[in-house]
GUVOKOL-561484 format. One record per residue (C-alpha): residue number from 1; residue in one letter; x, y, z. Coordinates in steps of 0.1 Angstrom, whole numbers, plus 2048, in hexadecimal, padded with zeros to 3 digits. Layout:
<sites>
@num->NUM residu->a X->X Y->Y Z->Z
...
</sites>
This chain:
<sites>
@num->1 residu->m X->972 Y->29F Z->C8C
@num->2 residu->t X->95D Y->2B9 Z->C9E
@num->3 residu->g X->952 Y->2CD Z->C80
@num->4 residu->s X->959 Y->2EE Z->C91
@num->5 residu->t X->958 Y->30C Z->C7B
@num->6 residu->g X->960 Y->32A Z->C91
@num->7 residu->p X->957 Y->340 Z->CAE
@num->8 residu->a X->937 Y->340 Z->CC2
@num->9 residu->a X->918 Y->351 Z->CB6
@num->10 residu->g X->919 Y->377 Z->CBC
@num->11 residu->s X->93E Y->37B Z->CB4
@num->12 residu->g X->93D Y->37D Z->C8E
@num->13 residu->p X->946 Y->39B Z->C78
@num->14 residu->f X->931 Y->3AB Z->C5C
@num->15 residu->g X->910 Y->3A7 Z->C6F
@num->16 residu->a X->912 Y->381 Z->C73
@num->17 residu->t X->909 Y->372 Z->C94
@num->18 residu->g X->917 Y->350 Z->C8C
@num->19 residu->p X->92A Y->33D Z->C71
@num->20 residu->l X->90B Y->333 Z->C5D
@num->21 residu->d X->8FC Y->357 Z->C5A
@num->22 residu->l X->8FC Y->369 Z->C39
@num->23 residu->v X->919 Y->380 Z->C32
@num->24 residu->r X->91A Y->398 Z->C14
@num->25 residu->p X->93B Y->3A0 Z->C01
@num->26 residu->e X->949 Y->3C2 Z->C0C
@num->27 residu->y X->957 Y->3CC Z->BEA
@num->28 residu->g X->96A Y->3ED Z->BEB
@num->29 residu->g X->974 Y->3EE Z->C0F
@num->30 residu->d X->977 Y->3CD Z->C22
@num->31 residu->s X->97B Y->3B2 Z->C08
@num->32 residu->l X->996 Y->39C Z->BFA
@num->33 residu->a X->996 Y->3B1 Z->BDA
@num->34 residu->d X->9A1 Y->3CF Z->BEF
@num->35 residu->v X->9C2 Y->3BF Z->BFB
@num->36 residu->l X->9D9 Y->3C5 Z->BDE
@num->37 residu->p X->9CD Y->3E9 Z->BD6
@num->38 residu->s X->9D7 Y->3F2 Z->BF9
@num->39 residu->a X->9F8 Y->3E0 Z->BF7
@num->40 residu->l X->A00 Y->3F3 Z->BD7
@num->41 residu->a X->9F7 Y->413 Z->BE9
@num->42 residu->v X->A0F Y->40B Z->C05
@num->43 residu->l X->A2A Y->405 Z->BEA
@num->44 residu->g X->A23 Y->426 Z->BDB
@num->45 residu->v X->A14 Y->41B Z->BBA
@num->46 residu->p X->A04 Y->43B Z->BAA
@num->47 residu->g X->9DE Y->43B Z->BAA
@num->48 residu->a X->9DB Y->41D Z->BC2
@num->49 residu->a X->9BE Y->41F Z->BDA
@num->50 residu->d X->9C1 Y->415 Z->BFE
@num->51 residu->p X->99F Y->406 Z->C07
@num->52 residu->l X->9AD Y->3F3 Z->C25
@num->53 residu->g X->9C0 Y->411 Z->C33
@num->54 residu->l X->9E2 Y->401 Z->C34
@num->55 residu->v X->9F7 Y->41F Z->C29
@num->56 residu->g X->9FA Y->42F Z->C4C
@num->57 residu->p X->A00 Y->40F Z->C60
@num->58 residu->m X->A1A Y->404 Z->C46
@num->59 residu->a X->A2D Y->424 Z->C41
@num->60 residu->g X->A51 Y->41C Z->C37
@num->61 residu->v X->A49 Y->3F9 Z->C29
@num->62 residu->r X->A58 Y->3F3 Z->C07
@num->63 residu->r X->A53 Y->3CE Z->C03
@num->64 residu->i X->A33 Y->3BB Z->C07
@num->65 residu->a X->A2C Y->395 Z->C07
@num->66 residu->v X->A08 Y->38A Z->C04
@num->67 residu->l X->A00 Y->366 Z->C0E
@num->68 residu->l X->9DF Y->357 Z->C03
@num->69 residu->v X->9D5 Y->339 Z->C18
@num->70 residu->d X->9BB Y->325 Z->C07
@num->71 residu->g X->99E Y->31C Z->C1E
@num->72 residu->l X->9A9 Y->331 Z->C3D
@num->73 residu->g X->988 Y->341 Z->C47
@num->74 residu->w X->984 Y->359 Z->C63
@num->75 residu->y X->96C Y->340 Z->C75
@num->76 residu->q X->987 Y->325 Z->C73
@num->77 residu->l X->9A1 Y->339 Z->C87
@num->78 residu->p X->994 Y->32E Z->CA9
@num->79 residu->t X->993 Y->30A Z->C9D
@num->80 residu->a X->9B7 Y->30D Z->C92
@num->81 residu->a X->9C3 Y->31F Z->CB1
@num->82 residu->p X->9CF Y->300 Z->CC5
@num->83 residu->y X->9E5 Y->2F5 Z->CA8
@num->84 residu->a X->9F2 Y->317 Z->C9B
@num->85 residu->p X->A02 Y->32E Z->CB5
@num->86 residu->v X->A11 Y->346 Z->C9B
@num->87 residu->l X->9F1 Y->349 Z->C88
@num->88 residu->t X->9DD Y->34E Z->CA8
@num->89 residu->d X->9F5 Y->369 Z->CB5
@num->90 residu->l X->9F4 Y->37B Z->C93
@num->91 residu->a X->9CE Y->379 Z->C92
@num->92 residu->a X->9CB Y->387 Z->CB6
@num->93 residu->r X->9E3 Y->3A4 Z->CB0
@num->94 residu->t X->9DD Y->3AE Z->C8C
@num->95 residu->g X->9BF Y->39B Z->C7F
@num->96 residu->r X->9A1 Y->3AB Z->C6F
@num->97 residu->p X->984 Y->39B Z->C5B
@num->98 residu->l X->97F Y->3A0 Z->C36
@num->99 residu->t X->966 Y->390 Z->C1E
@num->100 residu->s X->96D Y->37B Z->C00
@num->101 residu->g X->95A Y->382 Z->BE0
@num->102 residu->f X->93D Y->36D Z->BD5
@num->103 residu->p X->93D Y->350 Z->BCF
@num->104 residu->s X->955 Y->349 Z->BEB
@num->105 residu->t X->96B Y->332 Z->BD6
@num->106 residu->t X->98F Y->331 Z->BCC
@num->107 residu->p X->98F Y->33A Z->BA7
@num->108 residu->t X->979 Y->359 Z->BAE
@num->109 residu->s X->98D Y->364 Z->BCC
@num->110 residu->v X->9B0 Y->360 Z->BBE
@num->111 residu->v X->9A5 Y->375 Z->BA0
@num->112 residu->s X->995 Y->38F Z->BB6
@num->113 residu->l X->9B5 Y->391 Z->BCA
@num->114 residu->g X->9CB Y->394 Z->BAB
@num->115 residu->t X->9B5 Y->3AE Z->B99
@num->116 residu->g X->9A9 Y->3C1 Z->BB7
@num->117 residu->a X->986 Y->3BF Z->BA9
@num->118 residu->a X->965 Y->3AE Z->BB1
@num->119 residu->p X->95B Y->38F Z->B9F
@num->120 residu->g X->942 Y->39F Z->B87
@num->121 residu->a X->95D Y->3B5 Z->B79
@num->122 residu->h X->978 Y->39A Z->B74
@num->123 residu->g X->960 Y->380 Z->B68
@num->124 residu->v X->96D Y->361 Z->B7A
@num->125 residu->l X->94B Y->35C Z->B8A
@num->126 residu->g X->94D Y->33A Z->B9A
@num->127 residu->f X->960 Y->319 Z->B9C
@num->128 residu->r X->94E Y->30D Z->B7C
@num->129 residu->v X->93C Y->323 Z->B63
@num->130 residu->n X->92B Y->31D Z->B43
@num->131 residu->v X->93E Y->329 Z->B24
@num->132 residu->p X->923 Y->340 Z->B14
@num->133 residu->g X->916 Y->334 Z->AF3
@num->134 residu->t X->920 Y->30F Z->AFA
@num->135 residu->d X->916 Y->2F3 Z->B11
@num->136 residu->r X->939 Y->2F1 Z->B1E
@num->137 residu->v X->943 Y->2F8 Z->B43
@num->138 residu->l X->964 Y->308 Z->B4B
@num->139 residu->t X->973 Y->2FB Z->B6B
@num->140 residu->h X->98A Y->318 Z->B74
@num->141 residu->i X->9A3 Y->303 Z->B89
@num->142 residu->n X->9A9 Y->2ED Z->B69
@num->143 residu->w X->9AA Y->30A Z->B51
@num->144 residu->s X->9C4 Y->305 Z->B35
@num->145 residu->g X->9DB Y->322 Z->B2D
@num->146 residu->p X->9E6 Y->32E Z->B0A
@num->147 residu->a X->9FD Y->30F Z->B08
@num->148 residu->g X->9DF Y->2FA Z->B01
@num->149 residu->g X->9DC Y->30A Z->ADF
@num->150 residu->l X->9C2 Y->2FB Z->AC8
@num->151 residu->r X->9C1 Y->2DC Z->ADD
@num->152 residu->t X->9AB Y->2ED Z->AF8
@num->153 residu->p X->989 Y->2FF Z->AF5
@num->154 residu->d X->990 Y->313 Z->B14
@num->155 residu->p X->98C Y->339 Z->B12
@num->156 residu->e X->9AB Y->34D Z->B0F
@num->157 residu->p X->9B3 Y->359 Z->B33
@num->158 residu->r X->9B9 Y->37E Z->B2C
@num->159 residu->r X->999 Y->381 Z->B18
@num->160 residu->w X->984 Y->36E Z->B30
@num->161 residu->q X->992 Y->383 Z->B4C
@num->162 residu->p X->998 Y->3A5 Z->B3D
@num->163 residu->l X->9A4 Y->3BA Z->B5A
@num->164 residu->p X->9C9 Y->3C3 Z->B60
@num->165 residu->t X->9D7 Y->3B3 Z->B7F
@num->166 residu->q X->9E4 Y->3C6 Z->B9D
@num->167 residu->w X->A05 Y->3B4 Z->B96
@num->168 residu->e X->A07 Y->3C4 Z->B74
@num->169 residu->l X->9FE Y->3E6 Z->B82
@num->170 residu->a X->A1A Y->3E2 Z->B9D
@num->171 residu->r X->A34 Y->3D7 Z->B83
@num->172 residu->a X->A2C Y->3F4 Z->B6C
@num->173 residu->a X->A33 Y->40B Z->B8A
@num->174 residu->g X->A55 Y->3FC Z->B90
@num->175 residu->v X->A4D Y->3E3 Z->BAB
@num->176 residu->a X->A5E Y->3C1 Z->BA9
@num->177 residu->v X->A42 Y->3A7 Z->BA9
@num->178 residu->t X->A45 Y->381 Z->BAF
@num->179 residu->v X->A29 Y->367 Z->BB1
@num->180 residu->v X->A32 Y->347 Z->BC6
@num->181 residu->s X->A1B Y->329 Z->BC2
@num->182 residu->r X->A1B Y->304 Z->BB9
@num->183 residu->p X->A30 Y->2FB Z->B9A
@num->184 residu->e X->A12 Y->2EB Z->B89
@num->185 residu->y X->9FE Y->30B Z->B89
@num->186 residu->a X->A17 Y->31E Z->B73
@num->187 residu->g X->A08 Y->328 Z->B52
@num->188 residu->s X->9E5 Y->31D Z->B5A
@num->189 residu->g X->9C7 Y->332 Z->B50
@num->190 residu->l X->9BF Y->33A Z->B74
@num->191 residu->t X->9E3 Y->345 Z->B7B
@num->192 residu->l X->9E3 Y->35C Z->B5C
@num->193 residu->a X->9C1 Y->36B Z->B65
@num->194 residu->a X->9CB Y->372 Z->B89
@num->195 residu->n X->9F1 Y->376 Z->B8A
@num->196 residu->s X->9FC Y->385 Z->B68
@num->197 residu->g X->A19 Y->39D Z->B6E
@num->198 residu->g X->A2C Y->38A Z->B88
@num->199 residu->d X->A4B Y->375 Z->B84
@num->200 residu->y X->A41 Y->351 Z->B8C
@num->201 residu->r X->A54 Y->33B Z->BA5
@num->202 residu->g X->A48 Y->318 Z->BAC
@num->203 residu->a X->A47 Y->30B Z->BD0
@num->204 residu->a X->A3B Y->2E8 Z->BD8
@num->205 residu->g X->A37 Y->2EA Z->BFE
@num->206 residu->v X->A38 Y->2FF Z->C1D
@num->207 residu->e X->A5E Y->301 Z->C20
@num->208 residu->e X->A63 Y->309 Z->BFC
@num->209 residu->l X->A47 Y->323 Z->BFC
@num->210 residu->a X->A56 Y->335 Z->C19
@num->211 residu->t X->A79 Y->334 Z->C09
@num->212 residu->e X->A6E Y->341 Z->BE7
@num->213 residu->m X->A57 Y->35D Z->BF6
@num->214 residu->l X->A73 Y->36A Z->C0D
@num->215 residu->a X->A8D Y->368 Z->BF1
@num->216 residu->a X->A77 Y->37B Z->BDA
@num->217 residu->l X->A6F Y->394 Z->BF5
@num->218 residu->s X->A94 Y->39B Z->BFB
@num->219 residu->a X->AA1 Y->399 Z->BD7
@num->220 residu->g X->AA4 Y->3BD Z->BCE
@num->221 residu->p X->AA7 Y->3E0 Z->BDE
@num->222 residu->g X->A87 Y->3EF Z->BD0
@num->223 residu->p X->A62 Y->3EC Z->BD8
@num->224 residu->t X->A58 Y->3C8 Z->BD7
@num->225 residu->l X->A37 Y->3B4 Z->BD7
@num->226 residu->v X->A36 Y->38E Z->BDB
@num->227 residu->s X->A18 Y->377 Z->BDD
@num->228 residu->g X->A16 Y->354 Z->BEA
@num->229 residu->y X->9FB Y->33A Z->BE7
@num->230 residu->h X->9F7 Y->31D Z->C00
@num->231 residu->p X->9DB Y->303 Z->BF7
@num->232 residu->d X->9DF Y->2E7 Z->C11
@num->233 residu->l X->9C6 Y->2F3 Z->C2B
@num->234 residu->d X->9AA Y->2F4 Z->C12
@num->235 residu->r X->9B1 Y->2D2 Z->C04
@num->236 residu->r X->9B3 Y->2C1 Z->C27
@num->237 residu->g X->992 Y->2D2 Z->C30
@num->238 residu->h X->981 Y->2C7 Z->C11
@num->239 residu->l X->98C Y->2A3 Z->C14
@num->240 residu->t X->98A Y->29D Z->C3A
@num->241 residu->g X->977 Y->2BA Z->C49
@num->242 residu->v X->97F Y->2DA Z->C5D
@num->243 residu->d X->98F Y->2CF Z->C7E
@num->244 residu->s X->997 Y->2AC Z->C72
@num->245 residu->t X->9B9 Y->29E Z->C7B
@num->246 residu->d X->9C6 Y->2A5 Z->C58
@num->247 residu->w X->9B8 Y->2C9 Z->C59
@num->248 residu->r X->9CA Y->2CF Z->C7A
@num->249 residu->a X->9EA Y->2C2 Z->C6B
@num->250 residu->a X->9E6 Y->2DA Z->C4E
@num->251 residu->v X->9E1 Y->2F6 Z->C68
@num->252 residu->t X->A02 Y->2EC Z->C78
@num->253 residu->d X->A14 Y->2EE Z->C57
@num->254 residu->l X->A05 Y->310 Z->C50
@num->255 residu->d X->A12 Y->31C Z->C72
@num->256 residu->r X->A35 Y->311 Z->C68
@num->257 residu->l X->A32 Y->325 Z->C48
@num->258 residu->l X->A27 Y->344 Z->C5A
@num->259 residu->d X->A43 Y->340 Z->C73
@num->260 residu->r X->A5C Y->33F Z->C57
@num->261 residu->l X->A4D Y->35D Z->C45
@num->262 residu->v X->A4A Y->373 Z->C64
@num->263 residu->g X->A6D Y->36A Z->C70
@num->264 residu->g X->A7C Y->371 Z->C4E
@num->265 residu->l X->A6C Y->393 Z->C46
@num->266 residu->p X->A85 Y->3AE Z->C3D
@num->267 residu->a X->A83 Y->3CE Z->C53
@num->268 residu->d X->A71 Y->3E2 Z->C38
@num->269 residu->a X->A58 Y->3C7 Z->C2F
@num->270 residu->a X->A35 Y->3BC Z->C39
@num->271 residu->l X->A22 Y->39C Z->C36
@num->272 residu->l X->9FC Y->39B Z->C2E
@num->273 residu->v X->9EB Y->379 Z->C35
@num->274 residu->t X->9C8 Y->374 Z->C27
@num->275 residu->a X->9B2 Y->359 Z->C18
@num->276 residu->d X->99B Y->352 Z->BFB
@num->277 residu->h X->97D Y->344 Z->C10
@num->278 residu->g X->975 Y->32F Z->C2E
@num->279 residu->q X->965 Y->30C Z->C30
@num->280 residu->l X->949 Y->2FA Z->C42
@num->281 residu->n X->942 Y->2D5 Z->C47
@num->282 residu->v X->923 Y->2C7 Z->C36
@num->283 residu->p X->911 Y->2A9 Z->C47
@num->284 residu->p X->906 Y->28C Z->C31
@num->285 residu->d X->8E1 Y->293 Z->C37
@num->286 residu->r X->8E5 Y->2B7 Z->C28
@num->287 residu->r X->8EE Y->2AD Z->C05
@num->288 residu->f X->8D7 Y->2AE Z->BE7
@num->289 residu->d X->8E1 Y->29E Z->BC6
@num->290 residu->l X->8D4 Y->2AE Z->BA6
@num->291 residu->d X->8E0 Y->291 Z->B91
@num->292 residu->i X->8C8 Y->278 Z->BA3
@num->293 residu->d X->8AA Y->28F Z->BA7
@num->294 residu->p X->898 Y->294 Z->B86
@num->295 residu->r X->885 Y->2B2 Z->B95
@num->296 residu->l X->8A7 Y->2C4 Z->B96
@num->297 residu->r X->8B2 Y->2BA Z->B74
@num->298 residu->a X->892 Y->2C3 Z->B61
@num->299 residu->g X->897 Y->2E2 Z->B4A
@num->300 residu->v X->8BB Y->2E5 Z->B53
@num->301 residu->r X->8D3 Y->2E6 Z->B35
@num->302 residu->v X->8F5 Y->2EC Z->B47
@num->303 residu->v X->8FE Y->2EA Z->B6B
@num->304 residu->a X->91C Y->2FF Z->B77
@num->305 residu->g X->928 Y->30D Z->B98
@num->306 residu->e X->930 Y->2F5 Z->BB5
@num->307 residu->p X->91E Y->2E3 Z->BD1
@num->308 residu->r X->918 Y->303 Z->BE6
@num->309 residu->v X->90F Y->31A Z->BC8
@num->310 residu->r X->8FF Y->30C Z->BA9
@num->311 residu->y X->8FA Y->31E Z->B88
@num->312 residu->l X->8DE Y->30F Z->B74
@num->313 residu->h X->8DC Y->318 Z->B4F
@num->314 residu->t X->8B9 Y->30E Z->B44
@num->315 residu->e X->8A8 Y->302 Z->B24
@num->316 residu->p X->896 Y->31F Z->B11
@num->317 residu->g X->878 Y->32A Z->B25
@num->318 residu->a X->87F Y->314 Z->B43
@num->319 residu->v X->88D Y->32D Z->B5D
@num->320 residu->d X->86D Y->331 Z->B71
@num->321 residu->d X->866 Y->30B Z->B72
@num->322 residu->v X->88A Y->304 Z->B7C
@num->323 residu->r X->88A Y->31D Z->B97
@num->324 residu->a X->868 Y->311 Z->BA4
@num->325 residu->a X->874 Y->2ED Z->BA5
@num->326 residu->w X->895 Y->2F4 Z->BB6
@num->327 residu->t X->883 Y->30A Z->BD0
@num->328 residu->e X->86A Y->2EF Z->BD8
@num->329 residu->v X->885 Y->2D3 Z->BDB
@num->330 residu->l X->89F Y->2E7 Z->BEE
@num->331 residu->g X->887 Y->2FB Z->C04
@num->332 residu->p X->89A Y->30E Z->C1F
@num->333 residu->a X->8BB Y->2FE Z->C15
@num->334 residu->a X->8C1 Y->317 Z->BFA
@num->335 residu->w X->8B9 Y->339 Z->BEA
@num->336 residu->v X->8AE Y->333 Z->BC6
@num->337 residu->a X->8B0 Y->353 Z->BB2
@num->338 residu->s X->8B1 Y->35F Z->B8E
@num->339 residu->r X->8D1 Y->36D Z->B80
@num->340 residu->a X->8C3 Y->390 Z->B80
@num->341 residu->e X->8B9 Y->38D Z->BA5
@num->342 residu->a X->8DC Y->380 Z->BAF
@num->343 residu->v X->8ED Y->39C Z->B9C
@num->344 residu->a X->8D6 Y->3B7 Z->BA9
@num->345 residu->a X->8DC Y->3AB Z->BCD
@num->346 residu->g X->901 Y->3B5 Z->BC8
@num->347 residu->w X->911 Y->393 Z->BCE
@num->348 residu->f X->929 Y->396 Z->BB1
@num->349 residu->g X->92E Y->3BC Z->BB1
@num->350 residu->p X->925 Y->3CC Z->B90
@num->351 residu->v X->923 Y->3B3 Z->B73
@num->352 residu->p X->92A Y->3C0 Z->B50
@num->353 residu->e X->915 Y->3B2 Z->B34
@num->354 residu->a X->932 Y->39D Z->B27
@num->355 residu->h X->933 Y->389 Z->B47
@num->356 residu->l X->90E Y->385 Z->B4F
@num->357 residu->s X->907 Y->365 Z->B3C
@num->358 residu->r X->923 Y->353 Z->B50
@num->359 residu->i X->90B Y->354 Z->B6D
@num->360 residu->g X->8EF Y->33A Z->B6C
@num->361 residu->d X->8CC Y->344 Z->B62
@num->362 residu->v X->8C3 Y->336 Z->B85
@num->363 residu->v X->8DC Y->33B Z->BA2
@num->364 residu->v X->8D9 Y->323 Z->BC0
@num->365 residu->c X->8EB Y->32E Z->BE0
@num->366 residu->c X->8EB Y->314 Z->BFB
@num->367 residu->r X->8E3 Y->320 Z->C1F
@num->368 residu->e X->8F0 Y->311 Z->C3F
@num->369 residu->s X->904 Y->2F1 Z->C39
@num->370 residu->y X->8F3 Y->2E3 Z->C1A
@num->371 residu->v X->901 Y->2DA Z->BF8
@num->372 residu->v X->8F3 Y->2D0 Z->BD6
@num->373 residu->l X->908 Y->2B5 Z->BC7
@num->374 residu->a X->90A Y->2AA Z->BA3
@num->375 residu->s X->917 Y->287 Z->BA8
@num->376 residu->r X->917 Y->27D Z->B83
@num->377 residu->t X->924 Y->29D Z->B73
@num->378 residu->d X->93D Y->2AD Z->B8C
@num->379 residu->a X->95E Y->29C Z->B95
@num->380 residu->p X->956 Y->27D Z->BAA
@num->381 residu->i X->96B Y->28A Z->BC7
@num->382 residu->e X->954 Y->2A7 Z->BCC
@num->383 residu->a X->937 Y->292 Z->BDA
@num->384 residu->k X->94F Y->282 Z->BF3
@num->385 residu->l X->95C Y->2A3 Z->C03
@num->386 residu->v X->956 Y->2AB Z->C27
@num->387 residu->a X->95A Y->2D2 Z->C26
@num->388 residu->y X->94E Y->2EA Z->C0C
@num->389 residu->h X->94C Y->30F Z->C04
@num->390 residu->g X->93F Y->326 Z->BE9
@num->391 residu->s X->920 Y->335 Z->BF8
@num->392 residu->w X->918 Y->353 Z->C0F
@num->393 residu->t X->91B Y->347 Z->C33
@num->394 residu->a X->932 Y->359 Z->C4A
@num->395 residu->a X->948 Y->339 Z->C4D
@num->396 residu->e X->94E Y->33A Z->C27
@num->397 residu->m X->94E Y->360 Z->C20
@num->398 residu->t X->962 Y->36E Z->C3D
@num->399 residu->i X->988 Y->36D Z->C3A
@num->400 residu->p X->9A4 Y->37B Z->C4F
@num->401 residu->l X->9BE Y->396 Z->C47
@num->402 residu->l X->9DD Y->393 Z->C5D
@num->403 residu->t X->9F8 Y->3AD Z->C5A
@num->404 residu->v X->A1C Y->3AA Z->C66
@num->405 residu->r X->A39 Y->3C4 Z->C63
@num->406 residu->g X->A5D Y->3B9 Z->C61
</sites>
């Protein structure tokens, strides 16, 4: 495993000179949240904006497939190149960089894609967030849907995430909409928050995902929008690291998926390939553990977020002490800010009052390749991962947009 994360210094977009530089989200013009509004504009949905400028280049397109590849960062494309000729060709010919939202994590990103909105507006503000007024933490990837009934204390998805989805807007305008993802995700809280409005098709692997996406894309004569979600690259990266043998195998599988999709596009169709975030490998000597350091636990009531971005909800009156302690312990490894500072800096986009308390009283953003583990309170596997994401480095925040016409 080499731990490579992307191109050489000086070649990065959005002002970055290397993969560990800070990159800010480009809401409203070059972000993941701008993909579906532009797709809807191509399909002629009334009132749809086109922040990515796709309408001209895609004149005549009546069917669009959007593939979200979990963990495929812009800075991982050169690392993937030897194992993915189709991906590499598409990136060279049509690739452009976008940013994810912040935090650069899957739940936040899939809802930004689905709603066309920055995280502050849709309210899914991290991997884990504190449920306001309680000491509970909602893990968005384990979020129960309405089927949980009285057995679950999880928030109701369409109240927690109040915005209409782009899928709903498309369907209301007469577009046939289909969402293709893993069977086990059907009906989950995250699926309802991100993908309401689309007919759901389960697909368990690469071949089935390609088959179901192409079938939905060709099912009817009218305007059509299909989404697909592929999680394997992210999982392999987490468990074994970017550029590991397993990660390379996942890249090869992804290339087979792209080959199927590109080869099967109808003449009036287009494929948009993007991602939710990138990843970076974290060495063993760059890991703090808040559960074994009493200085990091003092004054903290609830810990949320994830290893690269921590939300700390403090005991009454303890914000300043917590912030000072974390600043002293982590030093240059992290930016330790108040909620107000993080919001004012624009990381989440505008945040309405109803969503503010989901962000910690103190926000900890890891710099470079550091993490803050919570070995006794997070899932045990998280401390054993090799690659992480969530924070603001170019390797995590910068994602590709690849476009293909049939």
